[in-house]
RODO-2510 file (C-alpha; in nm, 4 decimals, decimal comma):
residues 69
     n   res          X          Y          Z
     1     m     8,0394    -4,2634    20,2208
     2     a     7,8310    -4,4858    20,4467
     3     d     7,8849    -4,4791    20,8215
     4     p     8,1083    -4,7799    20,9020
     5     l     7,9426    -4,8185    21,2426
     6     n     7,5875    -4,8308    21,1052
     7     n     7,4136    -5,1406    21,2495
     8     l     7,7457    -5,2822    21,3692
     9     e     7,5901    -5,4042    21,6947
    10     t     7,3545    -5,6341    21,5028
    11     l     7,6335    -5,8187    21,3192
    12     p     7,7560    -6,1573    21,4477
    13     d     8,1021    -6,1946    21,6031
    14     t     8,2187    -6,3921    21,2991
    15     t     8,1844    -6,0878    21,0723
    16     l     8,5022    -5,9620    20,9086
    17     v     8,5432    -5,5841    20,8955
    18     g     8,7804    -5,3531    20,7100
    19     v     9,0322    -5,1009    20,8317
    20     r     8,7920    -4,8050    20,8107
    21     t     8,5439    -4,9813    21,0377
    22     v     8,8202    -5,0761    21,2828
    23     a     8,9389    -4,7147    21,2848
    24     a     8,5863    -4,5905    21,3554
    25     m     8,5436    -4,8445    21,6356
    26     l     8,8730    -4,7392    21,7973
    27     g     8,8309    -4,3668    21,7312
    28     c     9,1516    -4,3325    21,5319
    29     s     9,2741    -4,3112    21,1733
    30     p     9,3287    -4,6088    20,9425
    31     n     9,7031    -4,5387    20,9570
    32     t     9,6936    -4,5727    21,3350
    33     v     9,5110    -4,9048    21,2982
    34     w     9,7891    -5,0334    21,0724
    35     r    10,0616    -4,9127    21,3102
    36     s     9,8851    -5,0617    21,6139
    37     s     9,8338    -5,3897    21,4325
    38     k    10,1978    -5,4101    21,3297
    39     a    10,3046    -5,3348    21,6890
    40     g    10,0716    -5,6052    21,8254
    41     n     9,8602    -5,3575    22,0218
    42     i     9,5305    -5,4676    21,8667
    43     p     9,4083    -5,8073    21,7439
    44     a     9,5865    -5,9295    21,4324
    45     p     9,4098    -5,8964    21,0991
    46     i     9,3217    -6,1899    20,8765
    47     h     9,4758    -6,1926    20,5297
    48     i     9,2000    -6,3292    20,3090
    49     a     9,3593    -6,2537    19,9705
    50     t     9,6439    -6,0559    19,8213
    51     r     9,6024    -5,6973    19,9418
    52     t     9,2789    -5,7870    20,1237
    53     v     9,2878    -5,7754    20,5013
    54     r     9,0011    -5,7895    20,7499
    55     w     8,9594    -5,8059    21,1265
    56     n     8,7322    -6,0428    21,3178
    57     l     8,4549    -5,8373    21,4776
    58     g     8,4284    -6,0661    21,7807
    59     e     8,7997    -6,0267    21,8573
    60     l     8,7699    -5,6496    21,8262
    61     r     8,4673    -5,6413    22,0564
    62     a     8,6555    -5,8458    22,3169
    63     f     8,9597    -5,6183    22,2834
    64     i     8,7531    -5,3023    22,3245
    65     s     8,5683    -5,4395    22,6267
    66     g     8,9012    -5,5239    22,7913
    67     g     8,9206    -5,8926    22,7049
    68     a     9,2094    -6,0819    22,5515
    69     s     9,3211    -5,9856    22,2027
***
């Protein structure tokens, strides 16, 4: 499996990333990402299709650096 953080810093803020990448960015499991998202502790995901959910990379970067979610 490819490293989900490979070249992440070169991607624009408008990039949409999956749960495995979010988990790698936050240092937790995908299940923890889902729980945190449901609890409102991390930026909300974007539902782009049935059973397809992604997070905005720019929002995640701002969240990680201490900005607004």
